[in-house]
SEBA-509161 format. One record per residue (C-alpha): x, y, z. Coordinates in nm, 4 decimals. Example, Ala and Ser with C-alpha at 12.3 -4.5 7.8 and 13.67 -1.06 7.14 Angstrom:
REM SEBA-509161
PT         x         y         z
PT    1.2300   -0.4500    0.7800
PT    1.3670   -0.1060    0.7140
END
This chain:
REM SEBA-509161
PT         x         y         z
PT    2.9026    5.6251    9.1416
PT    2.9756    5.8407    9.4143
PT    3.3193    5.9215    9.3225
PT    3.1854    5.9729    8.9703
PT    2.9213    6.2088    9.0361
PT    3.1639    6.4257    9.2696
PT    3.4231    6.4295    8.9781
PT    3.1548    6.5576    8.7581
PT    3.0561    6.8367    9.0049
PT    3.4077    6.9130    9.0384
PT    3.4964    6.9183    8.6442
PT    3.1601    7.1447    8.6034
PT    3.2928    7.4009    8.8631
PT    3.6494    7.3711    8.7083
PT    3.5457    7.4235    8.3695
PT    3.3137    7.7750    8.4965
PT    3.6040    7.8873    8.6335
PT    3.8757    7.8507    8.3416
PT    3.6146    8.0244    8.1354
PT    3.4606    8.2942    8.3555
PT    3.7853    8.4039    8.5067
PT    3.9625    8.5484    8.2211
PT    3.6487    8.6872    8.0579
PT    3.5883    8.8722    8.3859
PT    3.9875    9.0043    8.3903
PT    3.9343    9.0832    8.0159
PT    3.6180    9.3308    8.0817
PT    3.7426    9.4927    8.3796
PT    4.0832    9.5569    8.1976
PT    3.8975    9.6986    7.8896
PT    3.6746    9.9234    8.1418
PT    3.9619   10.0592    8.3032
PT    4.1733   10.1579    7.9940
PT    3.8758   10.3060    7.8582
PT    3.8244   10.5222    8.1734
PT    4.2029   10.6308    8.1728
PT    4.1858   10.7172    7.7900
PT    3.9256   10.9520    7.8692
PT    4.0935   11.1036    8.1150
PT    4.4067   11.1124    7.9697
PT    4.2361   11.3010    7.6874
PT    4.0678   11.5766    7.8975
PT    4.3969   11.6527    8.0593
PT    4.5789   11.7088    7.7421
PT    4.2752   11.9278    7.6321
PT    4.2888   12.1375    7.9435
PT    4.6808   12.1692    7.8770
PT    4.6100   12.3042    7.5616
PT    4.3796   12.5428    7.6957
PT    4.6090   12.6607    7.9516
PT    4.8916   12.7367    7.6740
PT    4.6015   12.9424    7.4771
PT    4.5441   13.1250    7.7823
PT    4.9150   13.2091    7.8702
PT    4.9429   13.3296    7.5018
PT    4.6265   13.5595    7.5364
PT    4.8068   13.7144    7.8529
PT    4.5029   13.5605    8.0657
PT    4.7379   13.3626    8.2686
PT    5.1032   13.4369    8.4203
PT    5.3790   13.2128    8.3762
PT    5.3293   13.1051    8.7214
PT    4.9743   13.0573    8.7352
PT    5.0215   12.8500    8.4220
PT    5.2678   12.6292    8.6252
PT    5.0777   12.6150    8.9089
PT    4.7546   12.4995    8.7034
PT    4.9577   12.2359    8.5062
PT    5.1065   12.0835    8.8606
PT    4.7055   12.0716    8.9957
PT    4.6032   11.9487    8.6645
PT    4.8704   11.6662    8.6679
PT    4.8001   11.5233    9.0273
PT    4.4058   11.5657    8.9314
PT    4.4855   11.3363    8.6476
PT    4.7078   11.1060    8.8490
PT    4.4583   11.0748    9.1813
PT    4.2000   10.9928    8.9271
PT    4.3847   10.7412    8.7289
PT    4.4463   10.5282    9.0660
PT    4.0945   10.5508    9.1774
PT    3.9776   10.3860    8.8475
PT    4.2512   10.0935    8.8567
PT    4.1495   10.0177    9.1704
PT    3.7651   10.0481    9.2088
PT    3.6095   10.1132    8.8537
PT    3.4781    9.7909    8.7301
PT    3.2230    9.7195    8.4567
PT    2.9160    9.5273    8.6054
PT    2.9040    9.1989    8.4188
PT    2.5384    9.0862    8.3056
PT    2.3714    8.7614    8.4006
PT    2.2997    8.6523    8.0407
PT    2.6843    8.6019    7.9308
PT    2.7318    8.4270    8.2384
PT    2.4558    8.1855    8.2059
PT    2.5468    8.1112    7.8636
PT    2.9159    8.0449    7.9832
PT    2.8003    7.8213    8.2424
PT    2.5459    7.6009    8.0248
PT    2.8602    7.5669    7.7795
PT    3.0785    7.4436    8.0381
PT    2.8089    7.1803    8.1702
PT    2.7352    7.0487    7.8478
PT    3.1063    6.9998    7.7681
PT    3.1504    6.8367    8.0873
PT    2.8498    6.6153    8.0592
PT    2.9412    6.5003    7.7134
PT    3.3013    6.4379    7.8360
PT    3.1496    6.1979    8.1062
PT    2.9204    6.0334    7.8869
PT    3.2030    5.9230    7.6581
PT    3.4707    5.8651    7.8997
PT    3.2259    5.6777    8.1636
PT    3.1041    5.4300    7.8378
PT    2.7701    5.4710    7.9645
PT    2.6415    5.2927    7.6601
PT    2.8781    5.0005    7.7386
PT    2.7630    4.9880    8.0619
PT    2.3958    4.9518    8.0279
PT    2.5047    4.6704    7.7586
PT    2.6695    4.5073    8.0332
PT    2.3914    4.5376    8.2823
PT    2.1534    4.4058    8.0013
PT    2.4368    4.1125    7.9809
PT    2.4103    4.0317    8.3534
PT    2.0176    4.0237    8.3174
PT    2.0372    3.7834    8.0200
PT    2.3385    3.5945    8.1249
PT    2.1575    3.3090    8.3034
PT    1.9058    3.2075    8.0253
PT    2.1552    3.2187    7.7840
PT    2.3913    2.9809    7.9677
PT    2.0919    2.7362    8.0266
PT    2.0367    2.7336    7.6816
PT    2.3424    2.7519    7.5158
PT    2.5554    2.5199    7.7579
PT    2.2801    2.2967    7.9394
PT    2.0322    2.2551    7.6342
PT    2.2867    2.2788    7.3488
PT    2.0145    2.5298    7.1939
PT    2.0792    2.5731    6.8207
PT    1.8938    2.8603    6.7927
PT    2.1554    3.0890    7.0035
PT    2.2637    3.3642    6.7608
PT    2.6260    3.4957    6.7423
PT    2.4993    3.8442    6.9232
PT    2.3849    3.6047    7.2045
PT    2.7102    3.3976    7.2177
PT    2.8638    3.7393    7.2524
PT    2.6366    3.8274    7.5422
PT    2.7535    3.5037    7.7218
PT    3.0992    3.5795    7.6881
PT    3.0719    3.8983    7.8240
PT    2.8603    3.7547    8.0981
PT    3.1480    3.4638    8.1713
PT    3.4241    3.7419    8.1471
PT    3.2361    3.9045    8.4155
PT    3.2268    3.5861    8.6448
PT    3.5923    3.5157    8.5847
PT    3.7165    3.8732    8.7197
PT    3.5434    3.7694    9.0081
PT    3.6569    3.4080    9.0325
PT    3.9809    3.4374    8.8101
PT    4.0941    3.0745    8.9192
PT    3.7904    2.9038    8.8069
PT    3.9241    2.6566    8.5244
PT    3.5699    2.5521    8.4170
PT    3.4578    2.9267    8.3641
PT    3.7994    2.9650    8.1198
PT    3.6856    2.6596    7.9492
PT    3.3580    2.7759    7.8721
PT    3.4400    3.0999    7.7653
PT    3.7005    2.9467    7.5077
PT    3.4450    2.7035    7.3746
PT    3.1952    3.0075    7.3065
PT    3.5092    3.2093    7.1197
PT    3.5037    2.9062    6.9309
PT    3.1459    2.8966    6.8326
PT    3.1849    3.2363    6.6749
PT    3.4864    3.1991    6.5521
PT    3.7246    3.3970    6.7754
PT    4.0067    3.1520    6.7644
PT    4.2907    3.3462    6.9249
PT    4.0605    3.4280    7.2640
PT    3.9487    3.0616    7.2466
PT    4.3244    2.9517    7.2612
PT    4.4395    3.1793    7.5519
PT    4.0973    3.1100    7.7571
PT    4.1994    2.7233    7.7092
PT    4.5535    2.7680    7.7940
PT    4.4201    2.9734    8.1062
PT    4.2151    2.6835    8.2244
PT    4.5015    2.4634    8.1629
PT    4.7411    2.6888    8.3360
PT    4.4805    2.6622    8.6695
PT    4.4220    2.2970    8.5953
PT    4.7121    2.1311    8.3829
PT    4.4999    1.7888    8.3568
PT    4.1923    1.9284    8.2732
PT    4.0443    1.6946    8.0146
PT    3.7891    1.9208    7.8596
PT    4.0412    2.1973    7.8201
PT    4.2902    1.9401    7.6750
PT    4.0805    1.8309    7.3847
PT    3.9305    2.1845    7.3377
PT    4.2407    2.3504    7.2729
PT    4.3801    2.0549    7.0565
PT    4.0696    2.1011    6.8269
PT    4.1002    2.4537    6.8034
PT    4.4749    2.4009    6.7206
PT    4.3926    2.1116    6.4540
PT    4.1715    2.3571    6.2864
PT    4.4674    2.5536    6.1498
PT    4.6516    2.2629    5.9706
PT    4.9870    2.4089    6.0344
PT    5.2403    2.1591    6.1589
PT    5.3450    2.3455    6.4819
PT    4.9948    2.3946    6.6144
PT    4.9243    2.0045    6.5155
PT    5.2454    1.8940    6.7155
PT    5.1064    2.0936    7.0125
PT    4.7580    1.9144    6.9844
PT    4.9185    1.5884    6.9463
PT    5.1126    1.6346    7.2764
PT    4.7605    1.7396    7.4311
PT    4.5791    1.4479    7.3185
PT    4.8392    1.2135    7.3945
PT    4.8308    1.3566    7.7695
PT    4.4754    1.3385    7.7765
PT    4.4725    0.9754    7.6737
PT    4.6898    0.8709    7.9624
PT    4.4285    0.9994    8.2074
PT    4.1108    0.8461    8.0119
PT    4.2548    0.5790    7.7263
PT    3.9155    0.5477    7.6097
PT    3.8112    0.8969    7.5650
PT    3.6140    0.9159    7.2499
PT    3.6819    1.2290    7.1235
PT    4.0467    1.2542    7.2199
PT    4.1185    0.9290    7.0282
PT    3.9463    1.0556    6.6999
PT    4.1308    1.3894    6.7120
PT    4.4486    1.2337    6.7891
PT    4.3823    0.9767    6.4622
PT    4.3133    1.2765    6.2529
PT    4.5936    1.5002    6.3761
PT    4.8320    1.2044    6.3249
PT    4.7145    1.1496    5.9501
PT    4.7607    1.5210    5.8864
PT    5.1413    1.4766    6.0475
PT    5.1912    1.1625    5.8161
PT    5.2617    0.9806    6.1465
PT    5.0980    0.6649    5.9881
PT    5.1582    0.4215    6.3112
PT    5.0121    0.6421    6.5416
PT    4.7214    0.7164    6.3541
PT    4.6366    0.3451    6.2569
PT    4.6880    0.2837    6.6205
PT    4.4317    0.5861    6.7158
PT    4.1809    0.4660    6.4428
PT    4.2079    0.0861    6.6013
PT    4.1850    0.1988    6.9620
PT    3.8727    0.4243    6.8545
PT    3.7012    0.1470    6.6661
PT    3.6853   -0.1037    6.9618
PT    3.4411    0.1193    7.0898
PT    3.2361    0.1035    6.8040
PT    2.9450   -0.1558    6.7464
PT    3.0240   -0.3671    6.4098
PT    2.6893   -0.2743    6.2373
PT    2.7652    0.1176    6.2724
PT    2.8476    0.2813    5.9422
PT    3.1497    0.4789    6.1449
PT    3.3321    0.1084    6.2073
PT    3.3136    0.0441    5.8418
PT    3.4507    0.3879    5.7890
PT    3.7511    0.3055    6.0324
PT    3.8355   -0.0064    5.8456
PT    3.8493    0.2289    5.5152
PT    4.0722    0.4715    5.6578
PT    4.3168    0.2140    5.8301
PT    4.3293    0.0494    5.4697
PT    4.4222    0.3540    5.2976
PT    4.6831    0.4578    5.5741
PT    4.8506    0.0847    5.5359
PT    4.8678    0.1247    5.1538
PT    4.6110   -0.1437    5.1094
PT    4.3605    0.0839    4.9720
PT    4.3512    0.4194    4.7498
PT    4.1737    0.7248    4.8982
PT    3.8877    0.8981    4.7220
PT    3.8264    0.5993    4.5296
PT    3.4301    0.7029    4.4597
PT    3.3203    0.7686    4.0911
PT    3.3346    1.1707    4.0182
PT    3.0186    1.3284    4.0033
PT    2.8367    1.1137    4.2588
PT    2.7153    1.2331    4.5917
PT    2.6001    0.9277    4.7983
PT    2.5193    0.7653    5.1278
PT    2.8668    0.5569    5.1720
PT    2.9496    0.3369    5.4467
PT    3.1234    0.6073    5.6284
PT    2.8291    0.8543    5.5899
PT    2.7347    1.1544    5.3251
PT    3.0210    1.2106    5.1026
PT    3.0443    1.5343    4.8851
PT    3.2118    1.5807    4.5460
PT    3.3246    1.9277    4.5191
PT    3.4813    2.1241    4.2170
PT    3.6489    2.4384    4.3200
PT    3.7626    2.7151    4.0592
PT    3.8493    3.0695    4.0511
PT    3.7475    3.4037    3.9138
PT    4.0167    3.4336    3.6465
PT    4.0962    3.8148    3.7498
PT    4.1849    3.6885    4.0844
PT    4.4037    3.3740    3.9806
PT    4.7308    3.5429    3.9162
PT    4.7500    3.6728    4.2856
PT    4.8390    3.3242    4.3702
PT    5.1009    3.0236    4.2583
PT    4.9666    2.6728    4.2547
PT    5.1582    2.5932    4.5809
PT    4.8679    2.8171    4.7611
PT    4.7079    2.6475    5.0359
PT    4.3559    2.5784    4.9662
PT    4.0874    2.5035    5.2368
PT    3.7583    2.3381    5.1938
PT    3.4910    2.3032    5.4845
PT    3.1469    2.2765    5.5819
PT    2.9693    2.4867    5.8418
PT    2.6352    2.4541    5.9866
PT    2.4366    2.7299    5.7903
PT    2.1482    2.7161    6.0311
PT    2.3152    2.8594    6.3251
PT    2.6066    3.0886    6.3951
PT    2.8387    2.8048    6.5012
PT    3.2043    2.8861    6.2909
PT    3.3191    2.5076    6.3755
PT    3.3652    2.3363    6.0815
PT    3.2107    2.0104    6.0690
PT    3.4596    1.8721    5.7887
PT    3.7765    2.0250    5.6432
PT    3.9870    1.9500    5.3780
PT    4.3890    2.1125    5.3433
PT    4.5582    2.0773    4.9983
PT    4.7491    2.2620    4.7810
PT    4.6057    2.4191    4.4840
PT    4.7722    2.2653    4.1924
PT    4.5650    2.3089    3.8900
PT    4.2283    2.4775    3.8382
PT    3.9730    2.3310    3.9144
PT    4.0334    2.1481    4.2017
PT    3.8615    1.8489    4.2980
PT    3.8019    1.7011    4.6401
PT    3.5643    1.4975    4.8322
PT    3.4361    1.6095    5.1880
PT    3.2824    1.3147    5.4162
PT    3.2496    1.2543    5.7853
PT    3.6415    1.1176    5.7488
PT    3.7397    1.4849    5.7429
PT    3.5753    1.5685    6.0874
PT    3.7481    1.7276    6.3555
PT    3.5736    1.5277    6.6051
PT    3.3820    1.2031    6.5694
PT    3.0602    1.3792    6.7924
PT    3.0518    1.6675    6.5502
PT    3.0648    1.5828    6.1809
PT    2.9221    1.6299    5.7857
PT    2.6195    1.4224    5.8382
PT    2.5392    1.6138    6.1465
PT    2.4487    1.8906    5.9408
PT    2.0997    1.9453    5.7990
PT    2.2013    2.2639    5.6039
PT    2.5636    2.3155    5.5211
PT    2.7642    2.6380    5.4294
PT    3.0486    2.5020    5.1984
PT    3.3265    2.7223    5.1778
PT    3.6434    2.7283    4.9749
PT    3.9248    2.9521    5.1150
PT    4.2635    3.0556    4.9657
PT    4.4752    3.1151    5.2671
PT    4.7885    3.3511    5.2420
PT    4.9337    3.2374    5.5771
PT    4.8385    2.8624    5.5657
PT    4.5814    2.9033    5.8620
PT    4.2172    2.7961    5.7818
PT    4.1399    3.0924    6.0232
PT    4.0462    3.4082    5.7804
PT    4.3311    3.6629    5.7643
PT    4.3619    3.9851    5.5536
PT    4.4417    3.8863    5.1637
PT    4.2527    3.5683    5.2030
PT    3.9954    3.4938    4.9130
PT    3.7210    3.2444    4.9180
PT    3.3726    3.1450    4.7749
PT    3.0838    2.9690    4.9286
PT    2.7329    2.7566    4.8622
PT    2.4601    2.6760    5.0888
PT    2.3414    2.3399    5.0316
PT    2.0648    2.1116    5.1879
PT    2.2394    1.7836    5.2844
PT    1.9132    1.5989    5.2209
PT    1.8974    1.7135    4.8407
PT    2.0006    1.4834    4.5733
PT    2.3203    1.6167    4.3789
PT    2.4038    1.3964    4.0743
PT    2.6821    1.6239    3.9619
PT    2.9791    1.7894    4.1686
PT    2.9144    2.0983    4.3719
PT    3.0520    2.3952    4.2077
PT    3.2138    2.6862    4.4091
PT    3.3945    2.9469    4.2882
PT    3.6483    3.1470    4.4493
PT    3.5608    3.5236    4.3833
PT    3.5421    3.7230    4.7272
PT    3.7986    3.8963    4.9519
PT    3.7709    3.7598    5.2888
PT    3.7044    4.0178    5.5395
PT    3.8781    3.8999    5.9132
END
């Protein structure tokens, strides 16, 4: 702070000098020029008078010549004295105005260059950080807003500047970023945590979950490898088994998917609805049952939890922008919080409009966070230009808000009609 103050004072002095000095020299020059012009005019006038007096016979040629020499010497002396000593006094008012302008300019520059508003925001974030960390991390408070999560992220980044080798800090930062939908920064934070501690179970699962959200084969392959590594350390890890089963299913690796579902099922009581759900999923993978075999138009609480039938259509003015092989994502988010993590997501090609799909707990990314966990859902249908569930320029979507406790006798209608703003 002392350096900033000294720098500001120096800038004020410098600004005053560069403004005042050229102005002072200009005034001095103008005054000198005016005085010399007057002396020159007087001298020329006197020369003319000597010429007239000679013609009238009042001066001899010798007297005229002598007078002209004396006049020339006097002009030269006067010009020299003026150049050295004659200066116009400068008034105080112009100098005061210049000084005020200089100070104003420097203060404005300092304000923006030093990012004082950002500094105040950072200071407030550091004051709020302990309380927000308690609410979001310890208490899992669902009322924490997106703005508060951004404040929490700022506090975490500040702490990580002091302790950049803290893998837990990077893990928490990644989870906060994921919650508010900052997918790329969250991946970078998880990668940093793993670079510091390669066997960090929480970072392995969190990074795998974030990668799996994209639905892209390269990211799914990376997620699979991370989950397999995690399960070597913790073979019965519930979330890792469920996520690996989902990832393997998306990659069409049936054997791995069945193995993962079976391992997960062994940890679940037989009277738990999820137990029967896994049985049905395994049967589908092994070709013993057909997927999506519910009657169209029904929204029921089945053995595997809440199942929603959704019908997606597109605004005719936008339909020509995409081919039938465009990638369509349908996903559910918590409508009561700013958490951007999908509780369930389905990825498929468009085919023909309208598109009918079912969304259920079977489409959850994690066993601990699924569709039936929500009391009010934001259902989104998005056409992706790059095949990634994360929004990007050129994507279009539609959405509806739905009370999960309501009884919907007909399919939920979503019309894609809005440009996505990333």
